C-alpha positions in Angstrom: 163.8 169.4 130.9 159.9 169.6 130.0 157.6 168.2 128.8 154.6 169.0 126.7 150.9 167.3 127.9 150.7 165.6 124.4 154.2 163.7 124.5 153.6 163.0 128.1 149.8 161.3 127.2 151.5 159.4 124.4 154.5 157.6 126.9 151.1 157.0 129.3 149.1 155.4 126.5 152.3 153.2 124.9 152.5 152.3 128.7 148.8 151.0 128.9 148.5 149.7 126.1 151.4 147.6 126.6 150.2 146.3 129.7 146.2 146.3 128.8 145.7 146.6 125.3 142.2 146.5 124.6 139.7 145.7 127.0 137.0 143.7 125.8 134.6 145.2 127.9 134.7 148.5 126.5 133.4 149.8 123.0 136.4 150.5 121.2 136.8 153.4 118.4 137.8 150.6 115.6 134.8 148.2 116.0 133.0 152.6 115.7 135.0 153.1 112.8 134.1 149.1 110.8 130.3 150.1 111.5 130.4 152.7 109.7 132.4 151.7 106.7 130.1 148.7 106.5 126.9 150.8 106.4 128.2 153.4 104.0 129.6 150.4 102.1 126.0 148.8 101.6 125.1 152.5 100.4 127.9 153.0 98.5 126.7 149.7 96.2 123.4 149.9 95.9 123.9 153.5 94.4 126.5 152.6 92.4 126.7 149.0 91.2 129.1 147.6 89.2 129.6 150.8 87.3 133.7 151.2 88.4 133.5 155.3 88.1 130.9 155.3 90.2 132.6 153.0 93.1 135.3 154.9 93.1 133.5 158.1 93.6 132.0 156.1 96.3 135.0 154.8 97.8 136.4 158.2 98.3 133.7 159.9 99.6 133.7 156.7 102.3 137.0 157.6 103.0 136.8 161.9 103.2 133.9 161.3 105.4 135.5 158.6 107.9 139.0 159.8 107.9 137.8 163.9 108.6 135.2 162.6 110.9 137.3 160.1 112.6 139.7 163.3 113.2 137.0 165.6 114.3 136.0 163.3 117.3 140.0 163.5 118.2 140.5 167.5 117.7 136.7 167.6 120.6 138.4 165.3 122.8 141.9 167.6 122.6 139.9 170.1 123.4 138.0 168.8 126.4 141.0 168.0 127.9 142.4 171.9 127.7 139.1 173.1 129.0 138.1 170.0 131.7 141.7 168.4 132.5 140.7 165.8 134.9 138.0 164.3 132.4 139.9 165.1 129.0 143.4 164.0 129.7 142.3 160.5 130.5 140.3 159.9 128.2 143.4 161.7 125.1 145.3 158.2 127.0 142.4 156.0 126.8 141.9 157.0 122.7 145.7 156.8 122.3 146.6 153.1 123.4 142.7 152.3 121.4 145.1 153.3 117.9 148.0 151.6 120.0 148.3 147.1 118.9 151.4 146.3 120.7 150.2 144.0 123.2 147.0 142.3 121.4 149.1 141.3 119.1 151.8 140.0 120.6 149.0 137.9 122.5 147.3 137.2 119.6 150.5 135.8 118.3 151.6 133.8 120.8 147.8 132.6 121.0 148.8 130.4 118.0 151.8 129.5 119.1 150.7 128.0 122.0 148.5 125.8 120.3 150.5 124.1 118.4 149.8 120.6 119.1 152.2 118.1 121.1 153.9 116.4 119.3 153.5 118.6 116.2 151.6 118.1 113.5 149.0 116.0 115.3 145.6 118.0 115.6 146.0 121.5 113.8 142.4 122.7 114.1 142.8 125.1 117.0 145.9 126.6 116.0 144.4 127.4 112.7 140.9 128.8 113.7 143.4 131.1 116.0 145.6 131.9 113.4 142.0 132.6 110.8 141.6 135.9 113.3 145.0 137.6 112.8 145.1 136.6 108.7 143.8 137.2 105.4 145.0 133.8 103.9 143.4 130.8 104.1 144.4 128.9 106.8 142.4 125.5 106.9 145.3 123.3 104.7 147.9 125.0 106.3 150.8 122.4 108.3 152.3 123.3 111.3 155.9 124.7 109.6 153.0 127.4 107.4 151.1 128.2 110.3 154.6 128.9 111.8 155.4 131.1 109.0 152.0 133.2 108.9 151.9 134.0 112.4 155.8 135.0 112.1 155.0 137.4 108.7 152.3 138.9 110.8 154.0 139.4 113.9 156.4 141.5 111.7 154.1 143.3 109.2 151.3 144.3 111.8 154.1 146.1 113.9 154.0 149.0 111.4 150.5 149.2 110.9 149.9 148.7 114.4 152.2 150.3 115.9 155.1 152.5 114.7 152.9 153.9 112.3 150.1 154.8 114.6 153.3 156.3 117.2 154.8 158.0 114.3 151.3 159.9 113.6 151.2 160.7 117.0 154.4 161.8 117.5 153.6 164.0 114.5 150.8 165.3 116.1 152.9 166.6 118.9 155.0 168.0 116.6 151.5 169.7 115.3 151.0 171.4 118.7 154.1 172.7 120.0 154.0 174.9 116.2 149.9 175.7 117.0 148.0 174.3 119.9 145.1 174.5 118.4 145.7 172.4 115.0 145.1 168.2 115.3 147.6 166.5 117.6 148.0 163.5 118.7 144.5 162.1 119.2 143.9 163.5 116.3 145.9 162.4 113.5 146.4 158.3 115.5 142.6 158.3 114.8 143.0 159.7 110.7 145.9 156.4 110.2 143.4 154.4 112.1 140.6 155.3 110.3 142.5 154.6 107.2 143.8 151.3 107.8 140.7 149.8 108.9 139.8 151.1 105.5 142.4 149.2 103.9 141.5 146.0 105.8 137.9 146.1 105.0 137.6 147.6 101.6 141.3 147.0 100.5 141.0 144.2 98.4 141.1 143.4 94.5 137.9 141.2 93.8 134.8 142.1 92.7 133.3 145.8 93.5 136.1 146.6 96.1 138.8 146.1 93.5 137.5 149.9 92.8 135.4 151.0 96.0 138.5 150.0 98.5 140.9 151.7 95.7 141.6 155.3 97.7 141.5 154.5 101.2 144.2 151.2 100.1 146.1 154.2 98.2 145.9 156.5 101.3 146.3 154.0 104.2 150.0 153.4 101.5 150.9 156.8 101.6 150.4 157.1 105.8 152.3 154.3 106.8 155.2 154.9 103.8 157.1 157.0 106.2 157.0 154.9 109.9 157.6 151.8 107.1 161.4 153.0 106.3 161.6 154.5 110.4 161.1 151.1 111.4 163.4 149.7 108.0 166.1 152.0 109.0 166.1 151.6 113.1 165.3 147.6 114.0 168.5 147.2 113.0 169.6 149.0 115.9 168.0 147.1 118.4 169.0 143.9 117.2 172.3 141.2 117.5 173.2 142.4 114.1 173.4 146.1 114.7 177.2 146.1 113.1 175.9 145.1 109.6 173.6 147.9 109.7 173.7 149.2 106.3 174.1 145.5 105.1 170.6 144.8 106.7 168.8 147.4 105.5 170.4 147.2 102.3 168.9 143.4 102.0 165.5 144.2 103.4 165.1 147.4 100.4 166.3 144.5 97.8 164.1 141.8 98.7 160.9 143.7 100.1 161.2 146.1 96.9 159.9 143.2 94.7 156.3 142.6 97.1 153.5 144.5 95.1 153.0 146.6 98.8 155.2 150.2 99.2 155.3 148.9 102.8 154.4 145.1 103.5 157.5 143.1 102.3 159.3 146.0 103.1 158.8 145.0 106.2 158.8 142.1 106.8 161.8 141.7 105.0 163.7 143.8 107.9 162.3 141.8 110.1 163.7 138.6 108.4 166.8 139.8 108.2 167.1 141.1 112.0 165.4 138.1 113.7 167.6 135.2 111.0 164.4 133.5 109.7 162.9 133.1 106.5 159.6 135.2 105.1 157.8 134.4 102.0 156.1 132.1 100.0 152.8 131.0 98.2 150.0 131.7 100.3 146.4 131.2 99.5 143.3 134.0 99.4 140.1 132.0 98.6 140.6 131.0 95.3 143.7 132.6 94.8 146.9 131.1 95.0 149.7 134.6 95.3 153.4 133.9 95.6 154.6 136.5 98.1 158.8 136.8 97.9 161.0 135.1 99.3 162.9 137.3 102.1 166.3 136.3 103.9 166.8 133.3 101.9 170.0 132.1 103.5 168.1 132.0 107.1 166.3 129.4 108.4 162.3 129.0 108.0 160.2 129.7 111.2 159.6 128.2 113.6 158.8 129.8 118.1 162.4 130.5 118.5 162.6 133.3 115.3 158.8 134.2 116.3 159.6 135.3 119.8 162.9 137.3 118.3 160.6 139.0 116.0 158.3 140.1 119.2 161.6 140.6 121.3 162.7 143.0 118.9 159.1 144.7 118.9 159.6 145.6 121.9 162.9 146.9 121.9 162.4 149.5 119.3 159.6 150.8 120.7 161.4 151.0 123.5 163.7 153.0 121.1 161.0 155.0 119.9 159.5 156.2 122.9 162.9 157.6 124.5 163.9 159.2 121.7 160.5 161.2 121.7 161.6 162.2 124.9 164.1 163.1 123.8 163.2 164.9 120.6 160.5 166.8 121.8 161.5 168.4 125.2 161.5 172.0 125.4 
């Protein structure tokens, strides 16, 4: 059995991300993407002002420019790896690891849980502050129960956005290389997805000018996350204690998640809710807006420390399963 270098690079990157995560002292590609998004947004709003059609056009151009340039930089590094392997391949592995967020997600969620006081509901300021870094909702009035629910929900939703979706597109890039090594490979595909995800997280809001400016990025993010989300729905029960109920779990996740406005977020949270046996969803505040999210696994218990631990362990097991399948399927 032989493996193409791209597959080995992806496997090495998952290990690097698992052990080290995002080094704080190195410039992260997502930071660069965010800087360009902010700069392009200012230029777009100065040109389009409050005209919806101009904002939509500008948003489409920003999406095309950022996603396209991210892919081109990835292709350039992939070509460098072929010409100067000793320099190029380590850069490929580091670049791939930068597109994964297994350790950072795990550490961020655990930091919130560890910041909760004993006895409960005493001083929640530290836990709320740490939670505010990983969720978009208003956390200022959340009690301990709601902090735990928010932590569980972000652990479930961001497992798809931050880990399994980029891993899927890396695998897709490896498949492209098997067809023709000149095509975009795992790094180019991963960075194009990461650019789209960053666009959605920064511009994908239905308020003010962003309801038009962020449309293109949000739609593209929904499209690129659609397949990996469904694959997580199908595979997560296999690594859970309830694997014998696979058809039931997938069906319930589809039914519960379908009522969420997002084509992906509701389903990813729903399959975790049913596999980890934890109730998710409910009323969330975003600034002045109250949003009633569908209740997922309503028969289960509310989120607690143990259920968050189950969610994180499910992610670990599923990542291991995906990497093993990657090695088996793409072995030549």
